[in-house]
N, C-alpha and C positions, 0 to 999 in steps of 0.2 A: 729470296733466300732469308733464312732466319739469322739474326746476329748472334754473337757470342753472349750468352746470358751471364757469364761470369765477368765480362769486361767491366761493367759499371762497378761491380763489387770489388774487382781488383783495383780499379782506379780509386775507389774510396779508401781501400786499405792502404794504398800507396800514399794518399793524401793524409790519412791518419798518422802514418808512420812519420810524416814530415812534421807533425805537431803532437808529439807524445804527451805534452804536459796537460792537455785538456781532458784526457781520459778519466783520471781519478776524480776530478771535481764534478764533471757532468754525471758520471756514474753514481757518485755519492748522492746527488740531488734526486735522481730517479729512484735509487734504491731506498732512500729515506721515505719517498712517497709510497713506494710499494709496501714497506713494512708498517706504515701507519694503517690501522684498521679503520677503513671508511665506513659510513653507514650502510654500504652495500655488503661489505664482507660480514658484518654482524649488525643485527637490528639494535640500534641505539635509541632509546626513548628520547624524543625531543624535549627541550626544556619545558617543564610544567609550570613555570612562573608566569602569571598573567601580568600584563602591563596595560596602560591606557592604549586602546585600539587593538588589543590582543585578547583572545579568549581561548582557553584550553578546554578541549572537549574529549571525553572518552566516547567510545561507541555507544555504551549504555546511556550516557547523558544525551547524546544526539538523538537516539531513538526515542527516549522518553519525551524530549521536547517536541519531536516530530509528531508523536501521538497526541500531544496536547493541542497543537496549533494547526495541524494539517486540515485544509478545507474539505478534502475528499472524505476524511473521517467525519467531519461535521455533517456532511450529507448523509453518510451511512448511519450516524447516530440519530439524525432526524428521521430516517427511515424506520428505525426501531421504535421511536416514539409514535410515529404514525401507525405502525402495526399494532402497538399496544392500545392506542386509542380506538382502532378498528375493532379489536377484541372486546373492548369495553362496551362498544355499541351493541354487541350481540346479546348483552344482558336484557335488551328490550324484548327479546323473544321469550323471556322467563318472568320478568317482573311486570307488575301492573303499571299502566299509564294513567295519569290523572290530569284532566283538563278543567280549567275554570273559564267560563265565558259569561259575558254580560250582553243582553240584547234589549233593545228598545223598539217596540212595535206599536203603530197606531193604525187601525183599520176599521171599516164599517162592514166587513164581511160578517154575515150573520153567525156562521159557525164559530168564527174566531172571537167575535164580540161576546157571544154567549159563553164560550169556553173561558175567556179572560175573567169573566165574573165568577165562574166556578173556581178557577185556579187561585184568584185573589181572595176567595172565601167571603165575598161581599154580595153574592147573588141574592136578589129579592124576588121571591116567587110572585109577589103581587104585580111585578112589572109585566108579567105575561098577560095580565088583564087588559093592558093598553092595546088598542087595535093596531096591528102592524108592527108591534115592538119586537116580535120574534123574527119576522121576515125582513123588516127594514129597520134595524136597530140604529141608534146613534153611534157615532164613531167612538171607539174605545181604545185606551192606551194600556199597554202592559210592559212593565220593566221586569225582566226575568234574569235571575242569576242561576246558572247551571253548573253543577259540579258533576263531572262524568268520569267514571272509572271503567277501564277495560283490562281484563286479565286473560292472557293466552292460557289455554288449557292443553290442547293437543293440536298440532298442525303438521301431522305426518312425520314428526321427527325433524322438521326443518330447523327449529331453534337449536337443537342439540348439534346437528351437523354443521350449522353455521358457526356455532361457538367453537367447535373443534377445528373447523377450517381456519378461523381467525387465529386460534392458538398456533396452528402450524405456520400461518403467515408470520406470526411474531417470532417463532423460533427460526424461520427462514431468514428474517431480517437480522436476527442476532448472529446467525452463522455467517451471513454476508459481511456483517460488521467485523467479526473475528478475522475473516479472510482479508478484508481491507486493511486491518491493523497489521497482519502479517506482510502484506504487500508494501505498506509504508515502512515497516522495519527493514524489508529487503532493499527498498530504494535508498533508505538512509545508509545501510551498510555498504551498498555499492558506491554511493557518493563519498562515504567516509574513507573506504579503502582506496578510492581513486585519489583523494587528497593525500593520504599517507604515501602512496606510490609517487605522486608528483613531487612531494617535498623531499622524500628520500632520494629520488632521481636527481633533483636539483642539487642536493648536498653532494651526491657522487660526482656530478659534473663539475661543481665548484672545487671539489677536492682535486680532481684531475687538472682543472685549470690552474690551481695554485702550483701544482707540481710542474706543469708545462711552463708557467711564467718564470719559475725559479730556474728551470733549465734554459729558457731563452735568455735570462739575465746572465747566467753563467757563460752561455755560448757567446753573447755579445762581448763580455769582458775578455774572454780568451781570444775572440776575433780581433778586438782592438789591441791586444797584446801580441797579435800575430802568432798565437800559439794554437789557433783552431782555424779551419777553413771557413769560407763564406757559406758553403753548403750546409754546415752544421747550424749556423745562425738562421739561415733561411728556412730550414726544415723545422727548427724550433718555433719560429714565428708563424709558419703555416699552421702548426699544431695549435698554437695559442688562438689563432683566428678561428679555427674550426670549433674549438671548445667555447669560445665566446658566442659563436652562433648557436651552439647547443644550449648554452646558458640562457640566452634570450628565449629560445623555444621552451625551455624548462620553466622559466619564470611565468611565461604565458600559460602553460599548462597548470601551474599552481593556482594562478588567478582564476582560471576557468573552473578548477576543482572547488575552490572556495565558494564561487558563485553557485555551483550545483548544490553544495552542502548547505549553504545559508538559505537557499530557496526551499529545500525540503524540510529544514528545521525552523523556518520562519525567523531567522536571525537577520538583523539589519545588515545592509551592505556597507562596505568601507572598513570593516574590521578584519583583522588577520585571525584566522582560525587555525589553532595549533592542535593537531591530534595527539592525545595522550597515549594511544595504543600504537603498536608497531606491527608490521607484517610478521606473523608467526607461521608455524607449520602444524595446523590442526590435523587431527587424524580421525578417521571413521572408526567408531567402536562397535558398530553393528554390521552383521552380514546383510546382504541385499534382501534376501527373502524375509528376514526378521524385520528389517526396516519397512518393507512394503506392507507386511501384515499389520505392523503397529500403526503405520500411517493411514491405511484404509479403514482402520477401526475408529479413528477419531478425526478424520480429515474434515476441515470446515466446508470444503466444496461438496463432499459427499453428504455431510449433514444438511447442507442447503438443498441438495438434490432429494434427499429423503423427505424433507419437509415439503418440498414442492410436490412430491408424489402423494404425501399424506393430504395436503390441501386439495389436490385433484380428486382423491378418493372421497373426501367429504363433500366436494362439489357435486359428485354423483348423487349422494344422499339428499342434498338440498334440492336437486332437480327432480328426483323421484318423489319428493314430498307432495308435488302437485297432483299426483295420482291418488292420494289418500285423503280421507275426510279431515276437515278442520273443525275444531271445537273451541269456542271462546265465550267467556262470561263477561257480563257488563252490569253496571249499576249507575243510577243517575238520581241526583237530588235537584229539584227545581224550587226556587224561591221567587214568587210573583207578587207584584204590587202595582198600583196605578200611579205611584210617585217614585222618583229615584231614591234609592238608599232607604227604603222602608220595607218592612217585612210584614206582609199581610197573609199570604198563602204559602204553604209548603207541601210538596209531594215528592214521592220517591218511586223509582222503578228499578227492578232487578230482573235479569234474565240470562239465558244461555242460548247461543246461536251456533248451529251446526251447518256447515256448507260442504258440498262435495262437487267439485268441478268434473262433470262427466265427460266433457269434450271441449277442448280449447283450440280447435282448428289445427292440431298437430304441433302446437307450440311446445307443449310439455314433452312430447315424444322427441322433438328436435333438440330440446334442451338436454335431455338425458343422453341422447346420442352424442352430442357435442362434448358433454362432460366426460363420457367414457372414452372418447377419442383423445381428449386432453390427458386423461389418466394413462392411457397406453403410451402416449408421447412422452410423458414424464418418466415412466418406467424404462423406456428405451434409452432416453437420454442419461438416466442414472447408470444403467449398465455400461453404456459407452464411456461415460466419465470415469468409472472405476477402472476400465481397461486402459484408458488414456493416462490416468494418473499413475498407474503402475509402470507404464513405459516411460513417463517423464521422470519418475523417481530413479528408474534404472539408468536412464541417460545421464541424469545429474550425478548419480553414484559413480558411473564410469568416468565422467569428466573430472571428478575429484581425484580418482586414482590416477588418471592421466596427468593431472596437474602435480600430484605428488612425485610422479616419476620425472616430470620436467624440472621440478625443484632439485631433485637429487642430481640429475644430469647437469643442471646449471651450477650446482655447488661444486661438482667435480671440475667443471670447466673453469670456475674461478680459481680453484686451487692449482690447476694446471697452468693457467695464464699467469698466476702469481709466481710459480716456479720458473716459468719461461722467462719472465722479466728478470728474476734473480740471476738465472744462468746467462742471459744475454748481457746483463750488466757486468758479470765477471768476464765474459768473452770480450766485451768492449774494452774493459780495463786492460786486457791482454792484447788489444788491437787485433782481435780476430774477426770482429764485425764492425760495421760502420755505425755512425750515430743514428742514421735513419732506421736501422734495424732495432735500435734501442727504443726509438719513438714508436715504432710499430708494435713492439711488445707492450709498451705502456698503453697504447690505444686498444689493443686486444684485451688487456685486463679491464679497462674501463667498460668496454662493450659487454664483456662477460658478466661484470657486476650488474650492469643495467638489465641484462637478460635475466639474471637471477631475481632481481627485483620484480620484473614482469612476471616471472614464474610464481613467485610468492604471492603477488597480487592476484594472479589467476587462481591460485589455490584457495585463498581466503574468500574471494568472491564466489568461487565454485562451491565452497562449503556452505556459504550463505544461501546460494540458490538450491542446494540440495535440501537444506532445512526448510526452505520455502516450499519446494516441491512435495516434501513429505508432510507439510502442515505442522512443522515443529517451530518453536520460537526461534527466530533468526538471532543468533548471538553475535 
């Protein structure tokens, strides 16, 4: 069978009536705590005064520092430099190349020995009169300095497509860098708002703990004066113990949040980070369709996909160049002598070479097919990415609207819990409720304030994620 639910209440009311003097003092303590605006009821900016071991940071400052020192960004920037250097290399398909070489040759080959004499401009026709001199000459030495120039003229458009492909690769690396910067800004914002939430939650718990300790002190004094029952003192002490446990957890969460923010910003450990910004109530100023259209027009991920497609398209042109004739010009100057660093003979050669690879064992055909397949793949991935981004933006947009509703509901709950505590205090003063009811009302107010903080944190983080999904600067 169920017991009488009003029996404990009646017993407490009877106990309270035996000790009427404790009502006013205990009620005054709790009402004073309820009327003080804690950091949960309204967002109060923490002290912006720096001291040794303390550093005050705004979100903008934290993001700026993260963009300077983050190692992932250093990798992305190096990728841009690498792509820029790769594009620079493609000028080799348009500009001449010049080589300088020095050769030293000694031989008794008849053709070479005879040629060395001609090149060195020291050939003596009378030497041909010596029997066997032309067929079995003495060993000859030639020191030759060669300057050779090669100029590409037309290679089936390979140079042009290769340069455009490298340009697309550079823009791809730049788009990826921009998206990485946006990702770092989001990570910094999440860590920053996490620290703001942890610090304000700690302040709210400490505010409630101070109120509970004052209540416990008052309950002890009245119990010792035999004007309050032991149950009031025990209830107050239990409440203090609960809040002390919550304070320990809150301190640990603040330390973890500081570690997270210091990691992403590259700050040293062991210092206290104090956020200069507080949890606000940002609002969306654009409709969903307008936001999606604006995002898809300039989104870094879509820009990267576009440049991947462009690079794949030019790769097809590079592969097709193998089917076309190639034309290149060349020129050469030779300086020959029979001793080092002497100039005895000088000659030059210029020419044009045309080549056409008529069959390469299906290598060129396979290369073109591979490049076209990669182009098709890039185009399909780009189309899928656009649809995916539109849905991600819509999901983030709905999450922000949901968070705004949660903040509004939490705000109403705080006001209701505050009014409940006020009314319970008045009822307790009139001995209509027991002390435990007053403590329950105070506990409910603390919990609703913490829930409102959680809702505000969800709204601010949700807005940052919406900006990231839309490819906008994360504020």
